[in-house]
DRENKE-770697 format. One record per residue (C-alpha): residue in three letters; chain; z, y negated, x negated. Coordinates in steps of 0.5 Angstrom, whole numbers, plus 500, padded with zeros to 3 digits. Example, Ala and Ser with C-alpha at 12.3 -4.5 7.8 and 13.67 -1.06 7.14 Angstrom:
<nodes>
 rest kette   w   v   u
  Ala     A 516 509 475
  Ser     A 514 502 473
</nodes>
This chain:
<nodes>
 rest kette   w   v   u
  Met     A 227 074 370
  Gly     A 221 074 374
  Thr     A 220 080 379
  Thr     A 212 077 380
  Ala     A 207 075 376
  Ser     A 206 067 376
  Pro     A 198 066 378
  Ser     A 196 063 372
  Thr     A 199 069 369
  Ala     A 195 072 374
  Ala     A 188 069 373
  Ala     A 189 070 364
  Ala     A 190 078 365
  Thr     A 183 078 369
  Trp     A 180 074 365
  Ala     A 182 078 359
  Phe     A 181 085 362
  Ala     A 174 082 364
  Ala     A 172 080 357
  Ala     A 175 086 355
  Ala     A 171 090 360
  Cys     A 164 086 356
  Val     A 166 088 350
  Lys     A 166 096 353
  Leu     A 160 096 356
  Leu     A 156 093 349
  Leu     A 159 099 347
  Val     A 156 104 351
  Pro     A 150 106 347
  Thr     A 154 107 340
  Tyr     A 156 113 336
  Arg     A 157 118 342
  Ser     A 162 124 339
  Thr     A 163 131 341
  Asp     A 169 128 346
  Phe     A 163 126 350
  Asp     A 161 134 350
  Val     A 168 135 352
  His     A 169 131 358
  Arg     A 162 131 361
  Tyr     A 164 139 361
  Trp     A 170 138 363
  Leu     A 167 133 369
  Ala     A 162 138 371
  Leu     A 167 144 370
  Thr     A 172 141 375
  His     A 167 138 381
  Ala     A 162 145 382
  Leu     A 167 151 380
  Pro     A 174 152 384
  Ala     A 181 152 381
  Arg     A 183 158 379
  Gln     A 176 158 374
  Trp     A 177 152 370
  Tyr     A 182 155 365
  Thr     A 178 162 365
  Asp     A 171 159 365
  Val     A 168 160 357
  Ser     A 161 158 358
  Ser     A 162 152 354
  Glu     A 165 152 347
  Trp     A 169 145 350
  Thr     A 173 150 354
  Leu     A 179 146 359
  Asp     A 185 146 354
  Tyr     A 187 139 358
  Pro     A 194 141 363
  Pro     A 192 141 370
  Phe     A 194 134 373
  Phe     A 188 131 367
  Ala     A 184 137 370
  Tyr     A 185 133 377
  Phe     A 184 127 373
  Ser     A 177 130 372
  Arg     A 175 132 378
  Leu     A 177 125 382
  Leu     A 173 122 378
  Ser     A 166 127 378
  Leu     A 167 125 386
  Pro     A 162 119 386
  Ala     A 158 123 380
  Pro     A 153 125 384
  Leu     A 150 119 387
  Val     A 148 118 380
  Asp     A 146 125 378
  Ala     A 147 131 381
  Ser     A 146 135 375
  Leu     A 152 131 372
  Val     A 156 136 375
  Ser     A 152 142 375
  Val     A 155 148 371
  Pro     A 152 149 365
  Val     A 151 142 363
  Pro     A 144 139 361
  Ala     A 143 140 353
  Ala     A 140 133 353
  Pro     A 144 128 358
  Pro     A 140 122 360
  Phe     A 143 115 359
  Ala     A 146 115 366
  His     A 151 120 364
  Leu     A 153 116 358
  Leu     A 154 110 362
  Tyr     A 158 114 368
  Leu     A 163 116 363
  Arg     A 163 110 360
  Leu     A 165 106 366
  Thr     A 170 112 368
  Val     A 174 110 362
  Val     A 173 103 363
  Val     A 175 103 370
  Ser     A 181 107 368
  Asp     A 184 102 363
  Leu     A 186 098 370
  Leu     A 193 103 370
  Leu     A 194 101 363
  Leu     A 193 093 365
  Ala     A 198 094 371
  Ser     A 204 097 367
  Val     A 202 092 361
  Leu     A 203 086 366
  Leu     A 209 090 369
  Leu     A 213 091 363
  Ala     A 211 084 360
  Arg     A 212 080 365
  Asp     A 220 080 366
  Ala     A 221 077 359
  Arg     A 223 070 358
  Arg     A 218 068 353
  Arg     A 213 063 355
  Trp     A 207 068 351
  Arg     A 210 074 352
  Pro     A 206 077 358
  Leu     A 198 074 355
  Leu     A 199 076 348
  Ala     A 202 083 350
  Leu     A 196 084 354
  Leu     A 191 082 349
  Leu     A 195 086 343
  Val     A 194 092 348
  Leu     A 187 091 352
  Trp     A 184 089 345
  Ser     A 186 094 340
  Pro     A 181 097 336
  Ala     A 184 103 335
  Leu     A 184 103 343
  Leu     A 177 101 343
  Ala     A 174 105 338
  Val     A 177 112 340
  Asp     A 176 110 348
  His     A 170 106 349
  Val     A 166 110 343
  His     A 169 117 341
  Leu     A 170 117 350
  Gln     A 176 120 351
  Tyr     A 182 116 356
  Asn     A 188 114 352
  Gly     A 188 107 355
  Phe     A 190 111 363
  Leu     A 195 117 360
  Met     A 198 110 356
  Gly     A 199 107 362
  Leu     A 203 113 365
  Leu     A 207 112 359
  Leu     A 208 105 359
  Leu     A 209 105 368
  Ser     A 214 110 366
  Leu     A 217 106 360
  His     A 217 100 365
  Leu     A 221 103 371
  Leu     A 226 106 366
  Glu     A 227 098 363
  Gln     A 229 097 371
  Gly     A 234 102 372
  Lys     A 230 106 376
  Asp     A 231 113 372
  Leu     A 229 117 377
  Ala     A 222 114 378
  Gly     A 221 114 371
  Gly     A 223 121 369
  Val     A 217 123 375
  Val     A 212 119 372
  Phe     A 214 122 365
  Ala     A 214 129 368
  Ala     A 206 127 371
  Leu     A 205 125 363
  Leu     A 206 131 361
  Cys     A 202 135 367
  Ser     A 197 129 365
  Lys     A 197 131 356
  His     A 202 135 354
  Leu     A 202 132 346
  Phe     A 207 128 350
  Leu     A 212 132 349
  Val     A 214 130 343
  Ala     A 218 124 347
  Ala     A 222 129 351
  Pro     A 227 130 347
  Val     A 229 123 348
  Tyr     A 228 122 356
  Phe     A 232 128 357
  Val     A 238 125 352
  Tyr     A 237 118 355
  Leu     A 236 120 363
  Phe     A 242 125 362
  Arg     A 247 119 359
  His     A 244 114 364
  Tyr     A 243 117 370
  Cys     A 248 123 371
  Cys     A 254 121 367
  Gly     A 260 117 368
  Arg     A 258 117 376
  Gly     A 264 122 376
  Leu     A 263 130 377
  Leu     A 260 131 384
  Arg     A 256 124 383
  Gly     A 253 126 376
  Leu     A 252 133 378
  Gly     A 248 131 384
  Arg     A 243 127 380
  Leu     A 242 131 375
  Val     A 240 136 381
  Leu     A 235 131 384
  Met     A 233 129 377
  Gly     A 231 136 376
  Ala     A 228 137 383
  Gly     A 223 131 382
  Val     A 221 134 375
  Ala     A 220 141 377
  Ile     A 216 139 384
  Val     A 212 135 380
  Phe     A 211 141 374
  Ala     A 210 145 381
  Ala     A 204 142 383
  Ala     A 201 142 377
  Phe     A 203 149 374
  Ala     A 204 153 381
  Pro     A 196 154 382
  Phe     A 195 158 376
  Val     A 201 162 377
  Tyr     A 199 164 383
  Tyr     A 193 166 380
  Gly     A 196 169 375
  Gln     A 193 165 370
  Ile     A 200 163 366
  Gln     A 199 166 360
  Gln     A 191 164 359
  Leu     A 193 156 361
  Phe     A 199 156 356
  Asn     A 195 159 350
  Arg     A 189 154 352
  Leu     A 195 148 351
  Phe     A 197 151 345
  Pro     A 193 154 341
  Phe     A 198 155 335
  Gly     A 192 158 331
  Arg     A 188 152 329
  Gly     A 192 150 323
  Leu     A 197 145 320
  Cys     A 192 139 320
  His     A 186 137 323
  Ala     A 178 137 320
  Tyr     A 180 129 318
  Trp     A 188 129 316
  Ala     A 192 124 320
  Pro     A 196 119 315
  Asn     A 202 123 315
  Phe     A 208 128 311
  Trp     A 204 133 310
  Val     A 198 128 306
  Phe     A 203 129 301
  Tyr     A 205 135 302
  Ile     A 198 138 301
  Ile     A 196 134 295
  Leu     A 203 135 292
  Asp     A 201 142 292
  Lys     A 194 142 290
  Ile     A 197 137 283
  Leu     A 202 143 282
  Ala     A 197 148 282
  Phe     A 192 145 277
  Leu     A 198 143 272
  Leu     A 200 150 273
  Arg     A 194 153 272
  Arg     A 193 148 265
  Leu     A 200 151 263
  Gly     A 197 158 263
  Phe     A 200 160 269
  Asn     A 196 165 274
  Ile     A 195 160 281
  Gln     A 191 163 286
  Ile     A 187 158 289
  Pro     A 186 159 297
  Glu     A 180 158 300
  Ala     A 181 152 303
  Ser     A 177 146 303
  Phe     A 178 138 303
  Thr     A 173 137 308
  Gly     A 174 142 313
  Gly     A 182 141 313
  Leu     A 186 147 313
  Val     A 184 151 319
  Gly     A 186 158 321
  Asp     A 193 163 322
  Ser     A 197 160 317
  Ser     A 197 154 312
  Pro     A 195 156 306
  Phe     A 199 154 299
  Ala     A 198 155 292
  Val     A 204 153 290
  Leu     A 209 150 296
  Pro     A 211 154 301
  Lys     A 207 156 308
  Val     A 209 151 314
  Thr     A 209 154 320
  Pro     A 209 151 327
  Ile     A 217 153 328
  Thr     A 218 148 320
  Thr     A 214 143 323
  Phe     A 218 143 330
  Leu     A 225 143 327
  Leu     A 223 137 322
  Val     A 220 133 328
  Ile     A 227 134 331
  Leu     A 230 133 325
  Ala     A 228 127 324
  Met     A 229 124 330
  Thr     A 237 126 331
  Pro     A 239 119 330
  Cys     A 235 117 335
  Leu     A 237 122 340
  Val     A 245 121 337
  Lys     A 243 113 339
  Ala     A 240 115 346
  Phe     A 246 119 347
  Ser     A 252 114 345
  Asn     A 248 108 348
  Pro     A 243 109 354
  Gln     A 241 101 354
  Pro     A 234 100 358
  Arg     A 232 095 353
  His     A 232 100 347
  Ile     A 228 106 351
  Ile     A 221 103 349
  Arg     A 224 103 342
  Trp     A 227 110 343
  Val     A 221 113 345
  Ser     A 216 109 340
  Tyr     A 220 113 334
  Ala     A 220 121 337
  Cys     A 212 119 337
  Thr     A 212 117 331
  Cys     A 216 123 329
  Gly     A 211 126 332
  Phe     A 206 124 328
  Met     A 208 124 321
  Phe     A 211 131 322
  Gly     A 208 135 328
  Trp     A 204 140 328
  His     A 196 140 327
  Val     A 196 132 329
  His     A 190 128 330
  Glu     A 190 121 328
  Lys     A 188 119 335
  Ala     A 195 120 335
  Ser     A 198 114 333
  Leu     A 195 110 339
  His     A 202 113 342
  Phe     A 207 109 338
  Thr     A 202 103 337
  Ile     A 201 101 344
  Pro     A 209 101 346
  Leu     A 210 098 340
  Ala     A 206 092 341
  Leu     A 209 090 347
  Ile     A 216 088 343
  Ala     A 212 086 338
  Val     A 215 078 339
  Asp     A 222 081 340
  Ser     A 224 078 334
  Leu     A 220 076 327
  Asp     A 221 083 323
  Asp     A 218 086 329
  Thr     A 212 082 327
  Lys     A 211 083 321
  His     A 212 091 322
  Tyr     A 207 091 328
  Phe     A 202 087 324
  Met     A 202 091 318
  Leu     A 202 097 322
  Ala     A 197 096 327
  Ile     A 192 094 321
  Val     A 194 101 317
  Ser     A 193 105 324
  Cys     A 187 102 326
  Tyr     A 184 103 319
  Ser     A 186 110 318
  Leu     A 181 112 324
  Phe     A 175 108 321
  Pro     A 172 116 318
  Leu     A 172 117 326
  Leu     A 166 112 326
  Phe     A 162 114 320
  Glu     A 155 113 323
  Lys     A 152 107 318
  Gln     A 150 103 325
  Glu     A 157 103 327
  Tyr     A 161 100 321
  Pro     A 159 093 323
  Ile     A 163 095 329
  Lys     A 169 097 328
  Ala     A 169 092 321
  Leu     A 169 086 326
  Leu     A 174 090 331
  Leu     A 179 090 326
  Leu     A 179 083 323
  Thr     A 178 080 330
  Tyr     A 184 083 332
  Ala     A 188 081 325
  Thr     A 185 073 327
  Leu     A 188 074 334
  Met     A 195 077 331
  Trp     A 196 071 326
  Val     A 194 066 332
  Gly     A 197 069 338
  Phe     A 204 070 333
  Ser     A 204 064 330
  Ser     A 202 062 337
  His     A 209 064 340
  Phe     A 214 063 334
  Ser     A 212 056 334
  Ala     A 212 054 342
  Asn     A 219 058 342
  Ser     A 220 053 336
  Ala     A 220 048 339
  Gln     A 223 050 346
  Glu     A 230 053 342
  Gly     A 231 049 337
  Lys     A 234 050 330
  Lys     A 235 056 331
  Ile     A 229 059 332
  Asn     A 225 053 328
  Lys     A 228 058 322
  Ser     A 224 064 324
  Gly     A 218 058 326
  Ser     A 219 056 318
  Ser     A 219 063 315
  Val     A 213 064 319
  Lys     A 209 058 315
  Lys     A 211 060 309
  Asn     A 211 067 308
  Gly     A 206 069 314
  Phe     A 207 075 317
  Val     A 207 080 311
  Gly     A 210 077 305
  Trp     A 207 079 298
  Ile     A 209 086 298
  Gly     A 205 086 304
  Leu     A 199 083 303
  Ser     A 198 086 296
  Tyr     A 198 093 300
  Leu     A 193 090 305
  Leu     A 189 088 299
  Gly     A 190 095 297
  Ile     A 186 097 303
  Ala     A 181 093 301
  Ile     A 179 095 295
  Ile     A 179 103 297
  Glu     A 174 100 303
  Leu     A 170 098 297
  Trp     A 170 104 294
  Ser     A 168 108 298
  Gln     A 163 104 301
  Ala     A 160 101 295
  Phe     A 161 104 288
  His     A 164 112 290
  His     A 156 114 291
  His     A 154 110 284
  Val     A 160 113 280
  Leu     A 161 119 282
  Gly     A 154 122 286
  Asp     A 154 127 290
  Arg     A 161 130 287
  Leu     A 168 129 290
  Pro     A 164 127 297
  Phe     A 172 128 299
  Leu     A 176 124 296
  Pro     A 175 117 299
  Leu     A 177 121 306
  Ile     A 183 123 302
  Met     A 184 116 299
  Val     A 184 113 306
  Ser     A 188 119 309
  Phe     A 194 118 303
  Tyr     A 194 110 303
  Cys     A 195 110 311
  Gly     A 200 115 310
  Ile     A 204 111 306
  Gly     A 204 104 310
  Met     A 205 110 316
  Ile     A 211 113 313
  Tyr     A 213 105 311
  Ser     A 213 104 319
  Trp     A 217 111 321
  Met     A 223 108 316
  Trp     A 222 101 319
  Gln     A 224 104 326
  Leu     A 229 109 323
  Val     A 233 104 320
  Trp     A 232 099 325
  Ile     A 234 104 330
  Val     A 241 106 327
  Arg     A 243 098 325
  His     A 241 095 332
  Thr     A 241 101 338
</nodes>
């Protein structure tokens, strides 16, 4: 396997990144979500106030609720800000920010994507397949979900995913200590990646510490523990010293927010909620005295508990146990056969379990597994078919985030462009391999030409997405008027939830059979 990128690959990567950056710059004046206000405030907070006030300041509703390394990252991004506008890093922040503030924050997101670029190239360059480095780069950089969330909504998922992919690259290369330390740094940047920690723990314990003799294994365990402990100490020790660790953890884990986000992520709990509503309706029609909790579809289930009418109440511990239970086959495989070549699949599956069964899951969390899976989408024809479906479903599930009319052509064009990119890229990849590797691969190439990447069941499902979108945009208002305004959102969450459950089950079956 090659250890350095060829000049042609480097040039292609530069072109792909530059082209994606141009598209991102075109998105600068688009819809500005509350995430812009959040990160604008965090930029000012970490620049204007000392660290001891970062997790206690309440001068804004956008309080800091990410771990300390992300706060340090915001502090780093704020350093050049006074050269643009001193008010960009002043507290309190201006109520009506000028365009320069928006441009500056958008540019910080674009620049931070350089880590994602480097990590993708590191992971993809080791493949022997002809098209993988450039294709993997295009699949990640041109992901419409990532473009919408980071460069319209305004977040830094590209930077965080870059850390995750860098960690996975180090593990694939057998550099377990470095991979574990980088993952620890990721956890200290965004704690939602904790869902992947069980896989990391089991894999590193078995692959790095076990099977090398008692003393050497114990020494490696201590070394790994020390490396992780140093990272966590660098992040949290100052706030332990300030006596603020309880306040910090209350910010990081606000379980009182409720089971679901305001817009329901397309996961298992969508079906649980809808089933509860259907059962309550049927039982009331049959004469049973069923009390309907005061919780709206549009507002989500926000509060100290999950207000179900018929089904049992869901608590944070319930969701935690379900996530671990769903993850157990993967943990067993990682323990019994800790092979570096499977680590991307295992971590992606762990993130999928967190998305499917976790507490207060944001729809944007689908990036945590769709981005890594893009890197192995051409490992086999089955992987290609799975990713083609998953990428479209994941992107469409994020459509409601961009709800203003002027952004509709943008999100539709991004999704259609990406679907075309996948079709052309995957077809070219399998055609090239068919020509090079002969009869065995040629059968796969023939299968692609004959059945495409979806099959008739998948095609029918994707057509269903088009029907739901047509109803939401053209017919809902004309048929129902102002009634049931939440129905289009429920339809999107429910229908995309079917696709997400399929992806979760497909990954589970693949891991049980092949790892």
